[in-house]
VEXLOVEX-89083 format. One record per residue (C-alpha): residue in one letter; y, z, x negated. Coordinates in Angstrom, 1 decimal, decimal comma. Layout:
   r       py       pz       px
   A        Y        Z        X
...
END
This chain:
   r       py       pz       px
   M     -0,1      0,5     -0,1
   N      3,7     -1,5     -1,6
   I      5,6      1,4     -0,9
   P      8,8      1,0     -3,2
   D     10,3      3,8     -4,7
   Q     14,4      2,6     -4,8
   L     14,2      2,5     -0,8
   K     14,5      5,4      1,9
   Y     12,2      5,5      4,6
   A     12,4      6,7      8,3
   E      9,3      8,4     10,3
   S      9,0      5,7     12,9
   H      8,3      3,5     10,1
   E     12,0      1,1      9,0
   W     12,6      1,1      5,6
   T     16,4      1,1      4,2
   E     18,0     -0,2      1,1
   L     21,9      0,9      0,4
   D     24,1     -1,0     -1,4
   G     27,7      1,0     -1,4
   E     28,0      1,0      2,5
   M     25,7     -2,1      3,8
   A     22,5     -0,8      4,5
   K     20,0     -3,4      4,7
   V     16,7     -2,6      7,3
   G     12,7     -3,2      7,9
   I     10,0     -2,9      8,9
   S      7,0     -1,2      5,9
   D      4,2     -2,2      4,8
   H      2,0      0,5      6,3
   A      4,4     -1,1      9,1
   Q      3,1     -4,9      8,9
   A     -0,6     -4,0      8,5
   E     -0,5     -1,5     11,7
   L      1,2     -4,4     13,9
   T     -1,2     -7,2     12,3
   D     -0,3    -10,5     12,5
   V      3,4    -10,2     13,5
   V      4,5    -13,0     16,4
   Y      8,4    -12,6     17,6
   V     11,8    -11,0     16,1
   E     14,2     -9,9     18,6
   L     17,6     -9,0     16,7
   P     20,2     -7,2     16,8
   E     23,4     -9,2     18,4
   V     26,3     -9,6     14,6
   G     29,3     -7,4     15,7
   N     27,1     -4,6     17,7
   L     27,9     -0,7     16,7
   V     25,2      0,9     16,8
   E     23,9      4,9     16,4
   A     21,1      6,5     14,0
   G     18,2      6,1     15,5
   D     19,2      3,9     18,5
   P     16,8      1,2     19,2
   V     18,2     -2,2     17,7
   A     15,4     -4,7     17,3
   V     12,0     -5,2     18,5
   V      9,5     -6,7     16,3
   E      5,5     -8,1     17,9
   S      2,4     -8,8     17,1
   V     -0,7    -10,0     18,8
   K     -1,8     -6,2     19,0
   A      2,1     -4,2     20,2
   A      5,4     -4,2     20,2
   S      7,5     -1,8     18,1
   D     11,2     -0,6     18,6
   I     13,1     -1,1     15,5
   Y     15,9      2,0     14,7
   A     18,7      2,3     13,0
   P     18,3      4,4     10,4
   V     22,3      4,9     10,3
   G     24,9      4,8     12,8
   G     27,4      1,8     11,8
   E     28,2     -1,9     12,6
   I     25,8     -4,7     12,9
   I     26,9     -7,0     10,1
   E     24,2     -9,6      9,7
   V     21,3    -10,5     11,2
   N     17,8    -12,2      9,1
   D     17,8    -15,4     11,1
   A     14,6    -16,8      9,1
   V     12,5    -14,1     10,4
   Q     13,2    -15,6     13,9
   D     12,3    -18,4     12,9
   D      9,2    -17,7     10,8
   P      8,2    -14,1     11,8
   A      4,7    -13,6      9,3
   L      7,8    -13,4      6,8
   V      7,7     -9,6      8,1
   N      4,1     -9,7      7,3
   T      4,0    -11,4      4,1
   D      6,9    -10,1      2,1
   P      8,0     -7,1      4,2
   Y     10,6     -5,9      1,6
   G     12,1     -9,1      0,6
   A     12,1    -12,2      2,8
   G     11,1    -10,2      5,5
   W     14,3     -7,6      6,1
   L     15,5     -7,4      9,7
   F     19,4     -6,7      9,8
   K     21,8     -4,8      7,9
   I     24,1     -2,4      9,1
   K     28,0     -1,0      7,8
   A     27,5      2,3      8,0
   E     30,2      4,6      9,1
   D     28,5      8,0      7,5
   T     26,2      7,1      4,5
   S     25,3     10,2      4,8
   Q     23,5      9,7      7,3
   L     20,6      8,7      5,3
   T     19,9     11,8      3,7
   A     17,6     12,5      6,6
   L     14,7      9,6      5,6
   M     12,4     10,0      3,4
   D     11,8      9,3      0,0
   A      8,7      6,9     -1,5
   E      7,1      9,7     -1,8
   G      7,6     11,8      1,4
   Y      6,9      8,0      2,8
   T      3,5      8,3      1,4
   A      2,7     11,9      2,3
   H      4,0     10,9      5,7
   I      1,7      8,5      6,2
   S     -1,5      9,5      4,7
END
């Protein structure tokens, strides 16, 4: 299982990579493996204002549909259109080409509530 050290993880299996005020969000390798083949991704609208914990996207697989939650409050500033065209990117490259959306965080300290790689590894074990 691939769990990159530089990312933060939510109990609901989203990962977050912070770059200044910008938080890139996707789902973990563990989550995509549990979902199996992702067939559809519904992304939020650019410009939407979200609170930490809000459901903002949906990933559907042949097994189930899962809400994707905002790890931090702020404004959706970008979505990954490539995953709408090719949802399998979430399976093949969940930490790279399979990212979902970016949020301009209003308070990056909210990310301290997330787990580091070690904590996430324990969470899924």
